[in-house]
DRENDO-1510 file (C-alpha; in Angstrom, 1 decimal, always signed):
<recs>
REC; n; res; u; v; w
REC; 1; MET; -20.5; -31.1; -2.1 .
REC; 2; GLY; -17.2; -33.4; -1.7 .
REC; 3; PRO; -14.4; -32.8; +0.5 .
REC; 4; GLU; -12.5; -32.3; -2.0 .
REC; 5; LEU; -14.3; -29.9; -3.8 .
REC; 6; HIS; -14.5; -28.3; -1.1 .
REC; 7; TYR; -10.3; -27.6; -1.1 .
REC; 8; GLN; -10.1; -26.8; -4.0 .
REC; 9; ILE; -12.4; -24.2; -3.6 .
REC; 10; MET; -10.9; -23.0; +0.3 .
REC; 11; ILE; -7.5; -22.6; -1.9 .
REC; 12; ASN; -8.6; -21.1; -4.5 .
REC; 13; ARG; -10.8; -18.4; -1.8 .
REC; 14; ALA; -6.9; -18.4; +0.5 .
REC; 15; ALA; -5.4; -17.3; -3.2 .
REC; 16; GLU; -8.3; -14.0; -3.4 .
REC; 17; LEU; -8.2; -12.7; -0.7 .
REC; 18; GLN; -4.4; -12.0; -1.1 .
REC; 19; GLU; -4.2; -10.8; -3.9 .
REC; 20; GLU; -6.4; -8.6; -2.0 .
REC; 21; ALA; -4.3; -7.9; +0.9 .
REC; 22; ALA; -1.4; -7.4; -1.2 .
REC; 23; SER; -3.9; -4.3; -3.5 .
REC; 24; HIS; -4.6; -3.4; -0.5 .
REC; 25; ARG; -0.8; -3.0; +1.0 .
REC; 26; ARG; +0.9; -2.1; -2.0 .
REC; 27; ALA; -2.3; +1.0; -2.7 .
REC; 28; ARG; -0.8; +1.9; +1.2 .
REC; 29; GLN; +3.2; +1.6; +0.5 .
REC; 30; ALA; +2.0; +4.3; -2.9 .
REC; 31; MET; +0.5; +6.7; -0.4 .
REC; 32; ALA; +2.7; +6.8; +2.2 .
REC; 33; SER; +5.2; +7.6; -0.5 .
REC; 34; LEU; +3.6; +10.5; -1.6 .
REC; 35; LYS; +3.1; +11.7; +1.7 .
REC; 36; ALA; +6.5; +11.6; +2.2 .
REC; 37; GLN; +7.4; +13.4; -0.4 .
REC; 38; GLN; +4.8; +15.9; +0.1 .
REC; 39; ARG; +6.5; +16.6; +3.7 .
REC; 40; SER; +9.7; +17.0; +1.9 .
REC; 41; ARG; +8.5; +18.9; -0.3 .
REC; 42; ARG; +7.3; +21.4; +1.9 .
REC; 43; LEU; +10.4; +21.1; +4.2 .
REC; 44; ARG; +12.2; +21.4; +1.6 .
REC; 45; GLY; +10.2; +25.5; +0.7 .
REC; 46; THR; +10.7; +26.0; +4.5 .
REC; 47; PHE; +15.2; +25.6; +4.9 .
REC; 48; GLY; +15.0; +27.9; +1.8 .
REC; 49; LYS; +13.6; +30.4; +3.3 .
REC; 50; LEU; +15.3; +30.1; +6.6 .
REC; 51; ARG; +18.3; +30.3; +4.0 .
REC; 52; SER; +16.8; +33.0; +2.3 .
REC; 53; SER; +16.2; +35.5; +5.4 .
</recs>
């Protein structure tokens, strides 16, 4: 395998890994957002119960 071919393979693999990392980052952000929304709903529900007491 020539150095140019090896270099091209390295560049392609790096691009694949960056795409995979971006996908994982988006998934983590989505999960964090979902957890924050659930936490907000719980707090809102608790606060509403406290105010009506």
